C-alpha positions as CSV (number, residue, x, y, z in Angstrom):
1,M,-49.9,-30.2,-44.1
2,K,-48.1,-33.5,-42.3
3,K,-47.5,-32.9,-38.8
4,V,-44.0,-33.3,-39.0
5,N,-43.8,-30.9,-41.8
6,L,-46.0,-28.2,-39.9
7,A,-43.5,-29.2,-36.6
8,S,-40.2,-28.4,-39.3
9,F,-41.8,-25.5,-40.7
10,L,-42.9,-24.3,-37.1
11,A,-39.0,-24.9,-35.9
12,I,-37.5,-23.1,-38.4
13,A,-40.1,-19.8,-38.5
14,V,-39.3,-19.3,-34.5
15,A,-35.3,-20.1,-35.3
16,T,-34.8,-17.4,-38.1
17,T,-37.5,-15.0,-35.8
18,F,-34.7,-15.0,-33.4
19,M,-31.4,-14.8,-35.6
20,L,-29.7,-11.5,-36.1
21,P,-27.4,-10.7,-38.4
22,S,-23.8,-10.3,-37.5
23,D,-23.3,-7.0,-38.5
24,V,-25.7,-5.9,-35.5
25,I,-24.4,-7.9,-33.0
26,A,-21.0,-6.5,-33.7
27,N,-22.2,-3.0,-33.2
28,K,-23.9,-3.8,-30.4
29,I,-20.7,-5.5,-28.8
30,K,-18.8,-2.2,-29.5
31,D,-20.8,0.1,-27.7
32,L,-20.1,-1.9,-24.3
33,E,-17.3,-1.8,-21.9
34,K,-16.5,-3.8,-19.2
35,C,-16.8,-2.2,-15.8
36,Y,-15.1,-3.5,-13.0
37,G,-16.4,-3.7,-9.6
38,V,-20.4,-3.6,-9.8
39,A,-21.6,-7.4,-10.2
40,K,-23.2,-8.8,-7.4
41,A,-22.2,-11.8,-5.9
42,G,-22.3,-15.0,-8.7
43,K,-23.5,-12.3,-11.4
44,N,-20.3,-11.5,-13.1
45,D,-19.9,-11.8,-16.8
46,C,-16.9,-14.6,-18.0
47,A,-13.7,-14.7,-15.9
48,S,-11.9,-12.6,-13.4
49,S,-9.3,-10.2,-14.6
50,N,-6.7,-11.5,-11.9
51,G,-7.2,-15.4,-12.7
52,T,-9.2,-16.6,-10.0
53,H,-11.7,-18.4,-12.4
54,S,-12.3,-18.8,-16.0
55,C,-16.6,-18.7,-15.7
56,A,-19.6,-16.2,-15.9
57,A,-21.3,-16.2,-12.2
58,R,-18.0,-17.2,-10.0
59,A,-18.0,-13.7,-8.1
60,K,-18.0,-14.6,-4.1
61,K,-18.3,-11.3,-3.0
62,D,-20.4,-7.8,-3.9
63,G,-18.3,-5.3,-5.8
64,D,-15.0,-7.1,-6.3
65,K,-12.9,-4.5,-7.9
66,N,-11.3,-7.9,-10.5
67,E,-14.9,-8.9,-11.7
68,W,-16.7,-7.3,-14.3
69,L,-20.2,-6.9,-16.3
70,L,-20.7,-5.4,-19.9
71,V,-22.6,-2.4,-19.6
72,P,-23.2,0.9,-22.0
73,K,-20.4,2.7,-23.1
74,G,-19.7,5.9,-20.4
75,L,-22.0,4.2,-17.5
76,C,-19.4,2.8,-15.8
77,N,-18.0,5.6,-14.4
78,K,-21.2,6.7,-13.4
79,L,-22.3,3.9,-11.1
80,V,-20.7,3.7,-7.1
81,G,-17.7,1.6,-7.8
82,G,-17.9,1.6,-11.2
83,S,-14.1,1.7,-13.0
84,T,-12.7,0.5,-16.5
85,V,-9.9,-1.0,-15.3
86,P,-9.5,-3.6,-13.0
87,G,-8.5,-3.5,-9.5
88,K,-5.1,-4.5,-8.1
């Protein structure tokens, strides 16, 4: 087998190994909820609820009530400072 064909084969094999069916991904997302007030500085998921920024990893302080992380459903209210609704 030529090197080019072998490289292509390996690339396809690796890529398909990491691909998940979309229904598996959708089911995993349904099992998660936003948990406000538990993110460490710089470790938040996506935008703040009050609009101070629109990107992940932008939290300025630990435990900000407007910053959130995705956690398994039911876990948030068990975490110290965790809430399923954003702060004011």
